[in-house]
FIBA-405917 format. One record per residue (C-alpha): residue in three letters; residue number from 1; y, z, x. Coordinates in Angstrom, 3 decimals. Layout:
BEGIN
+---------+-----+----------+----------+----------+
! residuo ! num !       py !       pz !       px !
+---------+-----+----------+----------+----------+
!     ALA ! NUM !        Y !        Z !        X !
...
+---------+-----+----------+----------+----------+
This chain:
BEGIN
+---------+-----+----------+----------+----------+
! residuo ! num !       py !       pz !       px !
+---------+-----+----------+----------+----------+
!     MET !   1 !    9.293 !  -29.227 !  -31.955 !
!     PHE !   2 !   11.138 !  -27.068 !  -29.454 !
!     LYS !   3 !   14.886 !  -27.296 !  -29.713 !
!     ARG !   4 !   17.265 !  -26.860 !  -26.816 !
!     LEU !   5 !   18.079 !  -23.362 !  -28.063 !
!     ASP !   6 !   14.376 !  -22.431 !  -28.077 !
!     ILE !   7 !   13.921 !  -23.568 !  -24.487 !
!     TYR !   8 !   17.104 !  -21.757 !  -23.454 !
!     ILE !   9 !   15.960 !  -18.419 !  -24.943 !
!     ILE !  10 !   12.351 !  -18.746 !  -23.724 !
!     LEU !  11 !   13.473 !  -19.487 !  -20.161 !
!     LYS !  12 !   15.980 !  -16.628 !  -20.289 !
!     PHE !  13 !   13.311 !  -14.249 !  -21.605 !
!     LEU !  14 !   10.561 !  -15.188 !  -19.157 !
!     GLY !  15 !   12.940 !  -15.537 !  -16.204 !
!     THR !  16 !   14.480 !  -12.093 !  -16.752 !
!     PHE !  17 !   11.075 !  -10.505 !  -17.339 !
!     PHE !  18 !    9.427 !  -11.886 !  -14.197 !
!     LEU !  19 !   12.489 !  -11.149 !  -12.079 !
!     ALA !  20 !   12.658 !   -7.534 !  -13.274 !
!     ILE !  21 !    8.956 !   -6.798 !  -12.949 !
!     GLY !  22 !    8.780 !   -8.641 !   -9.610 !
!     LEU !  23 !   11.563 !   -6.517 !   -8.152 !
!     ILE !  24 !   10.103 !   -3.243 !   -9.383 !
!     THR !  25 !    6.664 !   -4.253 !   -8.070 !
!     LEU !  26 !    8.165 !   -4.940 !   -4.647 !
!     VAL !  27 !    9.841 !   -1.532 !   -4.687 !
!     ALA !  28 !    6.583 !    0.128 !   -5.795 !
!     VAL !  29 !    4.637 !   -1.535 !   -2.960 !
!     VAL !  30 !    7.211 !   -0.390 !   -0.388 !
!     PHE !  31 !    7.129 !    3.202 !   -1.657 !
!     ASP !  32 !    3.335 !    3.204 !   -1.877 !
!     PHE !  33 !    3.015 !    1.892 !    1.693 !
!     SER !  34 !    5.448 !    4.483 !    3.052 !
!     GLU !  35 !    3.436 !    7.213 !    1.312 !
!     ARG !  36 !    0.032 !    5.993 !    2.534 !
!     VAL !  37 !    0.860 !    4.685 !    6.011 !
!     ASP !  38 !   -0.394 !    7.912 !    7.644 !
!     ASP !  39 !   -3.741 !    7.568 !    5.827 !
!     PHE !  40 !   -4.000 !    3.915 !    6.868 !
!     ILE !  41 !   -3.436 !    4.875 !   10.509 !
!     GLN !  42 !   -5.710 !    7.929 !   10.379 !
!     HIS !  43 !   -8.638 !    5.961 !    8.921 !
!     GLN !  44 !   -7.901 !    2.844 !   11.005 !
!     ALA !  45 !   -7.586 !    0.540 !    8.029 !
!     PRO !  46 !   -7.249 !   -3.102 !    9.204 !
!     LEU !  47 !   -3.947 !   -4.723 !    8.255 !
!     ARG !  48 !   -5.789 !   -7.702 !    6.764 !
!     LEU !  49 !   -7.683 !   -5.434 !    4.349 !
!     ILE !  50 !   -4.545 !   -3.458 !    3.493 !
!     LEU !  51 !   -2.842 !   -6.665 !    2.387 !
!     THR !  52 !   -5.758 !   -8.549 !    0.828 !
!     GLN !  53 !   -8.128 !   -5.878 !   -0.486 !
!     TYR !  54 !   -5.642 !   -3.185 !   -1.485 !
!     TYR !  55 !   -2.162 !   -4.528 !   -2.234 !
!     LEU !  56 !   -3.234 !   -7.951 !   -3.468 !
!     ASN !  57 !   -5.438 !   -6.172 !   -6.007 !
!     PHE !  58 !   -2.919 !   -3.394 !   -6.661 !
!     ILE !  59 !   -0.194 !   -5.796 !   -7.843 !
!     PRO !  60 !   -1.989 !   -7.146 !  -10.991 !
!     TYR !  61 !   -2.842 !   -3.575 !  -11.995 !
!     PHE !  62 !    0.768 !   -2.438 !  -11.608 !
!     LEU !  63 !    2.197 !   -5.537 !  -13.315 !
!     ASN !  64 !    0.055 !   -5.040 !  -16.394 !
!     LEU !  65 !    0.588 !   -1.280 !  -16.501 !
!     PHE !  66 !    4.349 !   -1.634 !  -17.090 !
!     SER !  67 !    4.507 !   -5.119 !  -18.603 !
!     PHE !  68 !    5.441 !   -3.984 !  -22.123 !
!     LEU !  69 !    8.191 !   -1.726 !  -20.750 !
!     PHE !  70 !    9.791 !   -4.576 !  -18.796 !
!     VAL !  71 !    9.450 !   -6.908 !  -21.753 !
!     PHE !  72 !   11.676 !   -4.488 !  -23.629 !
!     ILE !  73 !   14.163 !   -4.162 !  -20.770 !
!     ALA !  74 !   14.285 !   -7.943 !  -20.268 !
!     VAL !  75 !   14.971 !   -8.579 !  -23.974 !
!     ILE !  76 !   17.652 !   -5.896 !  -24.079 !
!     PHE !  77 !   19.327 !   -7.187 !  -20.914 !
!     PHE !  78 !   19.692 !  -10.906 !  -21.597 !
!     THR !  79 !   20.193 !  -10.601 !  -25.374 !
!     SER !  80 !   23.000 !   -8.072 !  -24.785 !
!     LYS !  81 !   24.688 !  -10.557 !  -22.455 !
!     MET !  82 !   24.383 !  -13.217 !  -25.141 !
!     ALA !  83 !   25.910 !  -10.848 !  -27.708 !
!     VAL !  84 !   28.772 !   -9.840 !  -25.377 !
!     HIS !  85 !   29.562 !  -13.513 !  -24.725 !
!     SER !  86 !   29.455 !  -14.172 !  -28.511 !
!     GLU !  87 !   26.509 !  -16.528 !  -28.151 !
!     ILE !  88 !   24.544 !  -14.739 !  -30.902 !
!     THR !  89 !   27.562 !  -14.963 !  -33.215 !
!     ALA !  90 !   27.936 !  -18.676 !  -32.498 !
!     ILE !  91 !   24.227 !  -19.328 !  -33.139 !
!     LEU !  92 !   24.291 !  -17.556 !  -36.506 !
!     ALA !  93 !   27.618 !  -19.152 !  -37.457 !
!     ASN !  94 !   26.092 !  -22.603 !  -37.014 !
!     GLY !  95 !   23.634 !  -22.013 !  -39.824 !
!     ILE !  96 !   20.617 !  -20.824 !  -37.802 !
!     SER !  97 !   18.937 !  -17.968 !  -39.593 !
!     TYR !  98 !   18.061 !  -14.730 !  -37.866 !
!     ARG !  99 !   14.393 !  -15.383 !  -38.596 !
!     ARG ! 100 !   14.656 !  -18.758 !  -36.855 !
!     LEU ! 101 !   16.420 !  -17.101 !  -33.925 !
!     MET ! 102 !   13.413 !  -14.797 !  -33.508 !
!     GLN ! 103 !   10.940 !  -17.652 !  -33.064 !
!     PRO ! 104 !   11.551 !  -18.398 !  -29.349 !
!     TYR ! 105 !   11.471 !  -14.659 !  -28.626 !
!     LEU ! 106 !    8.067 !  -14.348 !  -30.272 !
!     ILE ! 107 !    6.775 !  -17.471 !  -28.477 !
!     ALA ! 108 !    7.743 !  -15.972 !  -25.103 !
!     ALA ! 109 !    6.284 !  -12.610 !  -26.181 !
!     PHE ! 110 !    3.038 !  -14.366 !  -27.087 !
!     CYS ! 111 !    2.813 !  -15.900 !  -23.604 !
!     ILE ! 112 !    3.309 !  -12.505 !  -21.954 !
!     ALA ! 113 !    0.925 !  -10.755 !  -24.366 !
!     LEU ! 114 !   -1.773 !  -13.372 !  -23.740 !
!     VAL ! 115 !   -1.476 !  -12.983 !  -19.962 !
!     SER ! 116 !   -1.508 !   -9.192 !  -20.350 !
!     PHE ! 117 !   -4.623 !   -9.342 !  -22.542 !
!     LEU ! 118 !   -6.513 !  -11.538 !  -20.071 !
!     LEU ! 119 !   -5.451 !   -9.344 !  -17.155 !
!     ALA ! 120 !   -6.451 !   -6.077 !  -18.835 !
!     ASN ! 121 !   -9.776 !   -7.277 !  -20.232 !
!     TYR ! 122 !  -11.101 !   -9.609 !  -17.546 !
!     LEU ! 123 !   -9.127 !  -10.046 !  -14.310 !
!     ILE ! 124 !   -8.001 !   -6.519 !  -13.405 !
!     PRO ! 125 !  -11.557 !   -5.066 !  -13.628 !
!     TYR ! 126 !  -12.667 !   -7.539 !  -10.940 !
!     THR ! 127 !   -9.685 !   -6.803 !   -8.706 !
!     SER ! 128 !  -10.163 !   -3.057 !   -9.250 !
!     ILE ! 129 !  -13.636 !   -3.145 !   -7.683 !
!     ALA ! 130 !  -12.248 !   -4.101 !   -4.266 !
!     ARG ! 131 !   -9.220 !   -1.812 !   -4.639 !
!     LEU ! 132 !  -11.264 !    1.259 !   -5.561 !
!     ASP ! 133 !  -13.746 !    0.569 !   -2.755 !
!     PHE ! 134 !  -10.846 !    0.395 !   -0.311 !
!     GLU ! 135 !   -9.439 !    3.682 !   -1.623 !
!     GLU ! 136 !  -12.797 !    5.416 !   -1.186 !
!     LYS ! 137 !  -13.247 !    4.135 !    2.352 !
!     TYR ! 138 !   -9.741 !    4.420 !    3.791 !
!     LEU ! 139 !   -7.862 !    6.821 !    1.519 !
!     ASN ! 140 !  -10.607 !    9.424 !    1.029 !
!     LYS ! 141 !  -10.509 !    8.923 !   -2.736 !
!     ILE ! 142 !  -14.186 !    9.577 !   -3.265 !
!     SER ! 143 !  -15.265 !   10.112 !   -6.795 !
!     GLY ! 144 !  -14.292 !   13.768 !   -6.731 !
!     PRO ! 145 !  -16.273 !   16.950 !   -6.105 !
!     PRO ! 146 !  -20.063 !   16.643 !   -6.423 !
!     GLU ! 147 !  -21.376 !   17.216 !   -9.900 !
!     ARG ! 148 !  -23.223 !   20.453 !  -10.469 !
!     ASP ! 149 !  -25.347 !   21.794 !  -13.297 !
!     ILE ! 150 !  -25.898 !   18.284 !  -14.699 !
!     HIS ! 151 !  -27.540 !   17.773 !  -18.089 !
!     LYS ! 152 !  -28.119 !   14.192 !  -19.226 !
!     GLN ! 153 !  -30.058 !   12.412 !  -21.925 !
!     ILE ! 154 !  -31.607 !    9.347 !  -20.282 !
!     ASP ! 155 !  -33.700 !    8.052 !  -23.180 !
!     THR ! 156 !  -34.748 !    8.930 !  -26.706 !
!     GLY ! 157 !  -36.197 !   12.414 !  -26.490 !
!     ALA ! 158 !  -35.890 !   12.539 !  -22.668 !
!     TYR ! 159 !  -33.500 !   14.977 !  -20.988 !
!     ILE ! 160 !  -32.940 !   15.725 !  -17.307 !
!     TYR ! 161 !  -31.363 !   18.576 !  -15.423 !
!     VAL ! 162 !  -30.095 !   18.469 !  -11.817 !
!     ASP ! 163 !  -28.545 !   21.481 !  -10.139 !
!     ASN ! 164 !  -26.577 !   19.386 !   -7.629 !
!     PHE ! 165 !  -26.464 !   15.690 !   -6.744 !
!     ASN ! 166 !  -25.262 !   14.367 !   -3.375 !
!     GLN ! 167 !  -23.916 !   10.832 !   -3.682 !
!     ARG ! 168 !  -24.182 !   10.127 !    0.049 !
!     SER ! 169 !  -27.832 !   11.124 !    0.499 !
!     LEU ! 170 !  -28.769 !   10.140 !   -3.114 !
!     ARG ! 171 !  -30.607 !   13.442 !   -3.479 !
!     GLY ! 172 !  -30.669 !   15.769 !   -6.471 !
!     THR ! 173 !  -31.846 !   19.372 !   -6.088 !
!     ARG ! 174 !  -33.773 !   21.519 !   -8.593 !
!     PHE ! 175 !  -34.654 !   18.580 !  -10.792 !
!     SER ! 176 !  -36.397 !   18.729 !  -14.167 !
!     ILE ! 177 !  -37.123 !   16.301 !  -16.990 !
!     GLU ! 178 !  -38.204 !   17.304 !  -20.477 !
!     LYS ! 179 !  -39.708 !   14.989 !  -23.080 !
!     PHE ! 180 !  -39.684 !   15.730 !  -26.807 !
!     GLU ! 181 !  -41.368 !   14.160 !  -29.815 !
!     ASP ! 182 !  -40.058 !   15.076 !  -33.268 !
!     GLY ! 183 !  -38.180 !   17.942 !  -31.674 !
!     VAL ! 184 !  -41.302 !   19.383 !  -30.009 !
!     LEU ! 185 !  -41.620 !   19.649 !  -26.233 !
!     ILE ! 186 !  -44.616 !   17.620 !  -25.020 !
!     SER ! 187 !  -44.107 !   17.578 !  -21.231 !
!     LYS ! 188 !  -41.909 !   18.952 !  -18.499 !
!     LEU ! 189 !  -41.693 !   17.910 !  -14.876 !
!     MET ! 190 !  -39.968 !   20.096 !  -12.297 !
!     ALA ! 191 !  -39.349 !   19.380 !   -8.603 !
!     ASP ! 192 !  -37.530 !   20.949 !   -5.678 !
!     TYR ! 193 !  -35.549 !   17.739 !   -5.360 !
!     VAL ! 194 !  -35.604 !   14.041 !   -6.228 !
!     GLN ! 195 !  -34.675 !   11.273 !   -3.806 !
!     TYR ! 196 !  -33.610 !    7.752 !   -4.784 !
!     ASP ! 197 !  -35.400 !    5.001 !   -2.815 !
!     THR ! 198 !  -32.956 !    2.100 !   -2.413 !
!     ALA ! 199 !  -35.737 !   -0.239 !   -1.221 !
!     THR ! 200 !  -37.890 !    0.087 !   -4.360 !
!     GLY ! 201 !  -35.253 !    1.238 !   -6.838 !
!     THR ! 202 !  -37.376 !    4.251 !   -7.864 !
!     TRP ! 203 !  -37.028 !    8.006 !   -7.707 !
!     LYS ! 204 !  -39.393 !   10.214 !   -5.692 !
!     ALA ! 205 !  -40.013 !   13.793 !   -6.813 !
!     HIS ! 206 !  -40.807 !   16.227 !   -3.984 !
!     ASN ! 207 !  -42.815 !   19.455 !   -4.433 !
!     TYR ! 208 !  -43.325 !   18.896 !   -8.123 !
!     TRP ! 209 !  -45.365 !   20.383 !  -10.933 !
!     ILE ! 210 !  -45.968 !   18.966 !  -14.402 !
!     ARG ! 211 !  -46.651 !   20.888 !  -17.580 !
!     GLU ! 212 !  -48.328 !   18.864 !  -20.375 !
!     ILE ! 213 !  -48.398 !   20.342 !  -23.888 !
!     ASP ! 214 !  -50.737 !   19.140 !  -26.640 !
!     GLY ! 215 !  -50.497 !   21.543 !  -29.513 !
!     LEU ! 216 !  -51.962 !   24.809 !  -28.276 !
!     LYS ! 217 !  -53.465 !   23.161 !  -25.198 !
!     GLU ! 218 !  -51.530 !   23.087 !  -21.929 !
!     THR ! 219 !  -52.384 !   21.501 !  -18.579 !
!     MET ! 220 !  -50.649 !   21.996 !  -15.255 !
!     THR ! 221 !  -50.613 !   19.616 !  -12.280 !
!     SER ! 222 !  -48.706 !   19.773 !   -9.031 !
!     GLY ! 223 !  -48.265 !   17.855 !   -5.794 !
!     LYS ! 224 !  -46.086 !   17.074 !   -2.810 !
!     LEU ! 225 !  -44.736 !   13.613 !   -3.741 !
!     LEU ! 226 !  -44.564 !   11.606 !   -6.966 !
!     ASP ! 227 !  -43.017 !    8.219 !   -7.658 !
!     THR ! 228 !  -41.341 !    8.353 !  -11.045 !
!     LEU ! 229 !  -39.481 !    5.775 !  -13.110 !
!     LEU ! 230 !  -36.259 !    7.092 !  -14.592 !
!     ASN ! 231 !  -33.762 !    5.262 !  -16.773 !
!     LEU ! 232 !  -31.107 !    6.479 !  -14.393 !
!     ASP ! 233 !  -29.025 !    4.989 !  -11.608 !
!     PRO ! 234 !  -27.404 !    6.992 !   -8.773 !
!     SER ! 235 !  -24.044 !    5.689 !   -9.947 !
!     ASP ! 236 !  -24.555 !    7.660 !  -13.165 !
!     PHE ! 237 !  -23.812 !   10.752 !  -11.066 !
!     ASN ! 238 !  -20.431 !   11.508 !   -9.506 !
!     ARG ! 239 !  -18.744 !    8.717 !  -11.421 !
!     ARG ! 240 !  -15.157 !    7.926 !  -10.596 !
!     ALA ! 241 !  -12.850 !    9.229 !  -13.266 !
!     ASN ! 242 !  -11.404 !    5.709 !  -13.356 !
!     ILE ! 243 !  -14.713 !    3.832 !  -13.223 !
!     VAL ! 244 !  -13.816 !    1.963 !  -16.418 !
!     GLU ! 245 !  -11.067 !    0.175 !  -14.493 !
!     ALA ! 246 !  -13.802 !   -1.823 !  -12.751 !
!     MET ! 247 !  -15.457 !   -2.951 !  -16.009 !
!     THR ! 248 !  -14.547 !   -5.977 !  -18.064 !
!     THR ! 249 !  -14.286 !   -5.296 !  -21.779 !
!     PRO ! 250 !  -17.783 !   -6.706 !  -22.576 !
!     GLN ! 251 !  -19.216 !   -4.541 !  -19.780 !
!     LEU ! 252 !  -17.270 !   -1.545 !  -21.059 !
!     LYS ! 253 !  -18.668 !   -2.024 !  -24.584 !
!     GLU ! 254 !  -22.235 !   -2.135 !  -23.219 !
!     PHE ! 255 !  -21.516 !    0.929 !  -21.094 !
!     ILE ! 256 !  -20.200 !    2.866 !  -24.107 !
!     GLU ! 257 !  -23.258 !    1.930 !  -26.174 !
!     ARG ! 258 !  -25.589 !    3.001 !  -23.353 !
!     GLU ! 259 !  -23.772 !    6.307 !  -22.911 !
!     LEU ! 260 !  -23.890 !    6.974 !  -26.656 !
!     SER ! 261 !  -27.632 !    6.290 !  -26.692 !
!     ARG ! 262 !  -27.958 !    8.955 !  -23.998 !
!     GLY ! 263 !  -25.788 !   11.400 !  -25.922 !
!     HIS ! 264 !  -22.851 !   11.105 !  -23.503 !
!     GLY ! 265 !  -20.133 !    9.835 !  -25.817 !
!     ASP ! 266 !  -16.723 !   10.265 !  -24.158 !
!     VAL ! 267 !  -13.460 !    9.504 !  -25.963 !
!     TYR ! 268 !  -11.894 !    8.486 !  -22.627 !
!     TYR ! 269 !  -13.990 !    5.309 !  -22.589 !
!     GLU ! 270 !  -13.117 !    4.505 !  -26.209 !
!     ILE ! 271 !   -9.430 !    5.098 !  -25.521 !
!     GLU ! 272 !   -9.544 !    2.677 !  -22.600 !
!     ARG ! 273 !  -11.285 !    0.010 !  -24.698 !
!     HIS ! 274 !   -8.701 !    0.157 !  -27.483 !
!     ARG ! 275 !   -5.798 !    0.416 !  -25.036 !
!     ARG ! 276 !   -6.616 !   -3.012 !  -23.635 !
!     SER ! 277 !   -5.784 !   -4.634 !  -26.973 !
!     ALA ! 278 !   -3.068 !   -2.243 !  -28.167 !
!     GLY ! 279 !   -0.971 !   -2.781 !  -25.016 !
!     PRO ! 280 !   -0.526 !   -6.559 !  -25.432 !
!     PHE ! 281 !    0.216 !   -6.092 !  -29.146 !
!     ALA ! 282 !    3.034 !   -3.686 !  -28.227 !
!     VAL ! 283 !    4.802 !   -6.606 !  -26.540 !
!     PHE ! 284 !    5.583 !   -8.146 !  -29.961 !
!     ILE ! 285 !    6.785 !   -4.840 !  -31.428 !
!     LEU ! 286 !    9.100 !   -4.022 !  -28.523 !
!     THR ! 287 !   10.423 !   -7.591 !  -28.488 !
!     VAL ! 288 !   11.512 !   -7.337 !  -32.131 !
!     ILE ! 289 !   13.062 !   -3.909 !  -31.538 !
!     GLY ! 290 !   14.858 !   -5.183 !  -28.434 !
!     VAL ! 291 !   16.354 !   -8.187 !  -30.210 !
!     ALA ! 292 !   17.401 !   -6.128 !  -33.240 !
!     LEU ! 293 !   19.137 !   -3.540 !  -31.044 !
!     SER ! 294 !   20.862 !   -5.826 !  -28.572 !
!     SER ! 295 !   21.983 !   -8.685 !  -30.798 !
!     ARG ! 296 !   24.774 !   -6.512 !  -32.213 !
!     ARG ! 297 !   27.977 !   -6.195 !  -30.188 !
!     MET ! 298 !   28.655 !   -2.546 !  -29.435 !
!     ARG ! 299 !   31.501 !   -0.703 !  -27.784 !
!     GLY ! 300 !   30.326 !   -0.026 !  -24.260 !
!     GLY ! 301 !   28.592 !   -3.385 !  -23.854 !
!     ILE ! 302 !   25.303 !   -3.956 !  -22.060 !
!     GLY ! 303 !   25.106 !   -0.437 !  -20.641 !
!     VAL ! 304 !   24.799 !    1.150 !  -24.078 !
!     HIS ! 305 !   22.081 !   -1.311 !  -25.082 !
!     ILE ! 306 !   20.086 !   -0.791 !  -21.899 !
!     GLY ! 307 !   20.449 !    2.998 !  -22.024 !
!     PHE ! 308 !   19.329 !    3.183 !  -25.639 !
!     GLY ! 309 !   16.523 !    0.704 !  -24.993 !
!     ILE ! 310 !   15.172 !    2.623 !  -22.011 !
!     ALA ! 311 !   15.276 !    5.878 !  -23.990 !
!     LEU ! 312 !   13.364 !    4.258 !  -26.847 !
!     SER ! 313 !   10.781 !    2.683 !  -24.536 !
!     PHE ! 314 !   10.135 !    5.975 !  -22.744 !
!     SER ! 315 !    9.784 !    7.717 !  -26.095 !
!     TYR ! 316 !    7.088 !    5.138 !  -26.883 !
!     ILE ! 317 !    5.271 !    5.948 !  -23.619 !
!     LEU ! 318 !    5.559 !    9.691 !  -24.291 !
!     PHE ! 319 !    4.259 !    9.310 !  -27.833 !
!     MET ! 320 !    1.359 !    7.207 !  -26.550 !
!     GLN ! 321 !    0.359 !    9.891 !  -24.032 !
!     VAL ! 322 !    0.627 !   12.677 !  -26.619 !
!     SER ! 323 !   -1.522 !   10.795 !  -29.142 !
!     LYS ! 324 !   -4.214 !   10.277 !  -26.460 !
!     GLU ! 325 !   -4.338 !   14.033 !  -25.899 !
!     PHE ! 326 !   -4.936 !   14.530 !  -29.621 !
!     ALA ! 327 !   -7.892 !   12.134 !  -29.318 !
!     ARG ! 328 !   -9.310 !   14.062 !  -26.358 !
!     ALA ! 329 !   -8.955 !   17.275 !  -28.343 !
!     GLY ! 330 !  -10.853 !   15.701 !  -31.246 !
!     SER ! 331 !   -7.921 !   15.781 !  -33.674 !
!     LEU ! 332 !   -7.706 !   11.965 !  -33.887 !
!     THR ! 333 !  -10.244 !    9.189 !  -33.568 !
!     PRO ! 334 !   -9.732 !    7.150 !  -30.359 !
!     TRP ! 335 !   -8.679 !    3.911 !  -32.065 !
!     LEU ! 336 !   -6.127 !    5.711 !  -34.246 !
!     ALA ! 337 !   -4.739 !    7.652 !  -31.275 !
!     VAL ! 338 !   -4.209 !    4.433 !  -29.327 !
!     TRP ! 339 !   -2.820 !    2.387 !  -32.212 !
!     LEU ! 340 !   -0.724 !    5.101 !  -33.889 !
!     PRO ! 341 !    2.350 !    4.522 !  -31.642 !
!     ASN ! 342 !    2.143 !    0.806 !  -32.470 !
!     PHE ! 343 !    1.993 !    1.536 !  -36.203 !
!     ILE ! 344 !    5.005 !    3.838 !  -36.077 !
!     TYR ! 345 !    7.110 !    1.630 !  -33.818 !
!     ALA ! 346 !    6.153 !   -1.422 !  -35.874 !
!     ALA ! 347 !    7.717 !    0.354 !  -38.864 !
!     ILE ! 348 !   10.808 !    1.080 !  -36.727 !
!     ALA ! 349 !   10.902 !   -2.610 !  -35.754 !
!     VAL ! 350 !   10.852 !   -3.670 !  -39.412 !
!     VAL ! 351 !   13.711 !   -1.296 !  -40.275 !
!     LEU ! 352 !   15.836 !   -2.396 !  -37.307 !
!     TYR ! 353 !   15.144 !   -6.052 !  -38.087 !
!     ARG ! 354 !   16.388 !   -5.590 !  -41.653 !
!     LEU ! 355 !   19.518 !   -3.764 !  -40.415 !
!     ALA ! 356 !   20.309 !   -6.318 !  -37.698 !
!     PRO ! 357 !   23.417 !   -8.472 !  -38.248 !
!     LYS ! 358 !   22.445 !  -11.709 !  -39.954 !
+---------+-----+----------+----------+----------+
């Protein structure tokens, strides 16, 4: 059963958290609008779409991005006030153990972590689709420069090469596809260019020739136009660097498996998949650290607690970014790179919890 103290701490925790993150989100929206207003005017973006398609979908993304940081700040802020006003001392003096005091904090942390998990894994990918489409149309954030010199494995033993692919015309120049069996080349198709037909969902090879190899026997055929089925979608070219933002976690897992089957394993996708679960878990770790730091009365009051807490939280963010770079360099596996900051700061949380005044 919830006691009055539990309800008091939970409401303080959640109220401070949502107030802090709401204010910083409002500030972020104002700064973002002031930075992009010239682009909105230049590309004649309708006000209705700016509000509904861009900012309405930008807010969940921003909220979840910094949720664990503001959990830490919220805990530090209101727990420090309780310590300064001797509320923590009074609670412990009345026979309530420190472990029991932690329960309402962890309940509130669980609520925030659950919301963060659902946002990161299911809701934000849906909202990101509309937001990224808006950015491409009105902010000129197209997927980046066209890909050149493209090599892709599209099936077992099937490899393609495209010199250049244009996303707007859906045309790839100097196309070739090679098929192997047991490591031996059995056929090769080359064409001046391939064109994707949106009506039929097939690729058309223009000015092609095909070389078939059967042991020592070779045959050559050529022609002007050939319909060909490829296990390839135009979206596989010129992908957004942040395309994974628009995928739910089940979709992301299928995407990773498909890319691995084609020989395109990328640690960036694995990092994103593990980050979606490591982020919500960090809420519990930073909550324990925040309570352990701020429940002790210190000379200097709330300012010292908040300053130390912010420094520690930014060190967590820095460590997280550094560990990701080690994963990209191949020094760490993606899951370890993402979870390593949690492991280390969980150990710090245990130490600080044991040193906290009981």
